[in-house]
C-alpha positions as CSV (number, residue, x, y, z in Angstrom):
1,A,-8.5,23.1,8.7
2,F,-10.9,25.7,10.0
3,E,-9.5,28.6,8.0
4,T,-9.0,26.6,4.8
5,E,-12.0,24.4,5.3
6,Q,-9.9,21.3,4.5
7,T,-11.0,18.5,6.8
8,K,-9.6,15.5,4.9
9,V,-7.0,14.6,7.5
10,S,-9.5,14.8,10.4
11,E,-10.4,11.1,10.4
12,R,-6.8,10.1,10.3
13,I,-6.0,12.3,13.3
14,I,-8.9,11.1,15.3
15,S,-8.0,7.5,14.6
16,R,-4.6,8.1,16.2
17,D,-6.3,8.8,19.5
18,D,-6.6,5.0,20.1
19,K,-2.8,4.7,19.9
20,V,-2.5,7.6,22.4
21,D,-4.9,5.9,24.8
22,E,-3.0,2.6,24.4
23,I,0.3,4.3,25.3
24,Y,-1.4,6.1,28.2
25,H,-2.5,2.8,29.7
26,H,0.8,1.1,29.0
27,V,2.8,3.9,30.7
28,F,0.6,3.6,33.8
29,T,1.3,-0.1,34.0
30,I,5.0,0.3,33.6
31,L,5.3,3.2,36.1
32,G,3.1,1.3,38.6
33,D,5.4,-1.7,38.4
34,Y,8.5,0.5,38.7
35,I,7.1,2.2,41.8
36,K,6.7,-1.2,43.5
37,V,10.4,-2.0,42.9
38,H,11.7,1.6,43.6
39,P,9.3,3.2,46.2
40,E,11.9,5.9,46.7
41,M,11.0,7.2,43.2
42,A,7.3,7.3,43.9
43,V,6.9,11.1,44.0
44,C,8.8,11.6,40.8
45,L,6.9,8.8,39.0
46,L,3.5,10.1,40.2
47,K,4.4,13.5,38.6
48,I,5.3,11.7,35.4
49,M,1.9,9.9,35.6
50,L,0.1,13.2,35.9
51,I,2.0,14.6,32.9
52,V,1.1,11.5,30.8
53,R,-2.6,11.9,31.9
54,K,-2.6,15.5,30.9
55,L,-1.1,14.7,27.5
56,E,-3.8,12.0,26.9
57,R,-6.5,14.6,27.8
58,I,-4.9,17.0,25.3
59,G,-5.4,14.4,22.7
60,D,-9.1,14.0,23.7
61,H,-9.6,17.8,23.5
62,N,-7.9,17.8,20.1
63,N,-10.4,15.2,18.9
64,N,-13.3,17.3,20.2
65,I,-12.0,20.4,18.4
66,I,-11.6,18.4,15.1
67,E,-15.2,17.0,15.5
68,E,-16.5,20.6,15.9
69,I,-14.6,21.9,12.9
70,V,-15.8,19.0,10.7
71,F,-19.3,19.6,11.8
72,F,-19.1,23.3,11.1
73,V,-17.4,23.0,7.7
74,E,-19.2,19.8,6.4
75,A,-22.2,19.4,8.6
76,R,-20.9,15.9,9.2
77,V,-20.8,14.3,12.7
78,L,-17.6,12.5,13.6
79,K,-18.4,11.8,17.2
80,H,-17.0,8.4,18.2
81,F,-15.6,8.0,14.7
82,G,-14.3,4.4,14.3
83,K,-15.8,3.2,17.5
84,T,-17.9,0.0,17.6
85,E,-20.9,-0.3,19.9
86,E,-19.0,-2.7,22.1
87,Q,-16.5,0.1,23.0
């Protein structure tokens, strides 16, 4: 997008972050419940939780990069695109 100055897909990509956040929270709930039943797996499951957290952060960084590119190319602010004031 930066090299070609095509930013049309940017809003679609940013809107997918909500799904990534939803999956992130869902995985934490599932793994937390699993640890209660299988405490012997706690170390492994905690490592999985850390990986999932890092992937969610990658998605957040991706959004920040897209917002910067759109601002640079179009002088348009996408910060918090699609968010309501209640969120």
